[in-house]
C-alpha positions in Angstrom: 129.1 110.9 117.0 131.4 108.5 113.9 134.9 107.9 115.5 138.1 107.8 112.8 139.3 104.4 114.7 135.6 102.7 115.0 135.7 103.1 110.6 139.2 101.3 110.8 138.3 98.2 112.9 134.8 97.7 111.0 136.8 98.1 107.4 140.2 95.3 109.6 137.1 92.9 111.0 134.3 93.2 107.5 135.3 95.3 104.8 138.9 95.8 104.7 139.9 98.5 101.9 142.7 101.5 102.6 140.1 103.8 102.1 138.5 102.3 105.2 142.0 101.3 107.0 144.6 103.7 105.9 144.3 108.2 105.5 147.0 108.2 103.7 146.3 105.6 101.4 141.9 107.3 101.7 143.6 110.6 99.7 144.7 109.1 96.4 140.7 107.2 95.8 138.1 109.0 94.5 136.5 109.0 98.4 139.4 111.5 99.3 140.0 110.5 102.5 139.1 108.2 105.2 135.6 106.9 104.4 133.0 104.4 106.9 132.4 101.3 105.0 128.9 101.3 103.4 128.1 98.4 106.0 129.4 99.9 108.8 127.0 103.3 107.5 124.4 100.0 107.8 125.2 99.0 110.8 125.4 102.2 112.2 121.8 102.8 111.0 120.1 99.4 112.4 121.9 101.0 116.3 119.9 104.4 115.5 117.1 102.1 114.9 117.1 100.2 117.7 117.6 102.7 119.7 114.5 104.8 118.4 111.3 103.6 119.2 110.4 102.4 116.7 109.4 99.0 117.7 106.8 97.5 115.1 107.0 93.6 115.8 108.7 94.4 119.4 111.4 94.9 117.7 112.8 95.1 114.7 112.5 92.7 112.0 112.9 92.6 108.4 112.0 91.5 105.5 113.3 92.3 102.6 114.9 95.4 101.1 112.9 96.9 97.7 116.0 100.2 98.0 119.4 100.4 99.6 122.0 103.2 98.6 125.1 105.3 100.0 125.1 108.3 98.3 127.5 110.0 100.5 130.7 108.7 102.5 130.3 109.6 106.2 134.0 110.5 107.8 134.8 110.7 111.1 133.6 113.4 113.3 129.8 112.7 111.7 126.9 112.8 113.6 124.2 110.5 111.9 120.0 110.8 112.8 117.3 109.0 110.5 114.3 110.4 108.9 112.0 107.5 108.3 109.0 107.4 106.5 105.7 105.2 106.2 104.7 104.4 102.3 102.3 101.6 102.7 100.6 99.1 105.0 99.3 95.6 104.0 98.1 92.7 106.4 100.8 89.7 106.1 98.5 86.7 103.2 99.8 83.8 105.3 100.1 85.3 109.0 96.5 86.7 110.4 98.3 88.4 113.3 101.1 90.1 111.5 101.3 93.1 108.7 103.9 94.1 106.8 105.2 98.2 106.2 106.8 99.2 104.0 109.7 102.7 105.1 112.7 104.9 103.4 114.5 105.7 106.1 116.8 108.5 105.4 120.1 108.4 107.2 121.5 111.9 107.8 124.5 113.7 108.9 125.1 116.5 111.0 124.4 119.0 107.9 121.4 117.4 106.6 123.3 115.4 104.2 121.5 112.0 103.3 124.5 109.2 103.2 121.9 105.9 103.3 118.7 105.9 101.6 116.8 102.4 102.3 113.3 101.3 101.2 112.7 97.6 103.6 109.8 95.5 104.6 109.6 95.6 107.9 106.7 92.6 109.8 104.3 94.3 112.0 102.0 93.0 114.7 98.9 93.8 113.7 95.8 95.4 116.0 93.5 93.2 117.7 90.9 94.2 116.2 92.1 94.3 112.8 92.8 90.0 113.6 89.4 89.7 115.2 88.2 91.7 112.0 90.5 89.5 110.0 88.9 86.2 111.4 85.7 86.7 110.9 86.0 87.7 107.2 88.2 84.4 107.0 85.2 82.8 108.6 82.8 84.2 106.9 84.3 83.1 103.6 84.3 79.4 104.5 81.0 79.4 105.6 79.8 80.7 102.2 82.3 77.9 100.5 80.1 75.2 103.0 77.0 76.9 101.9 77.4 76.2 98.3 78.6 72.7 98.3 75.3 72.3 100.5 73.3 74.0 98.1 74.7 72.2 95.2 74.2 68.5 97.0 71.0 69.6 97.2 69.9 69.9 93.6 
């Protein structure tokens, strides 16, 4: 559960704006009440991800974001949960043992309203058989290049 004191403590340290720090002042803003910083929401989302079963590279290793939005504020008393969907998966061009997955993660409050939506690229480890196939394909390409060189020398 999101605690009022945690909202204020995070804001005091990282995002000291009145709508995150002062309940009376927050009522006079577009939020109409105390609201967690979006960055606090992002940090809470990260904690939920780390605590989840998802461990694609031995942990959550980000490579960037395509989208990052906060459609609604997080309020004191909110209970957050995540829904994640893999949108794409591809092998890394530069690291044969790794791949990248594109994941949409939606952070929802207790009434299933999205409070954060992000699409992130995450580094993943490839399965051993995929690495072996990648190695074989690379080796075949290398041999083809070598054989063309030899054929050109013979002619």
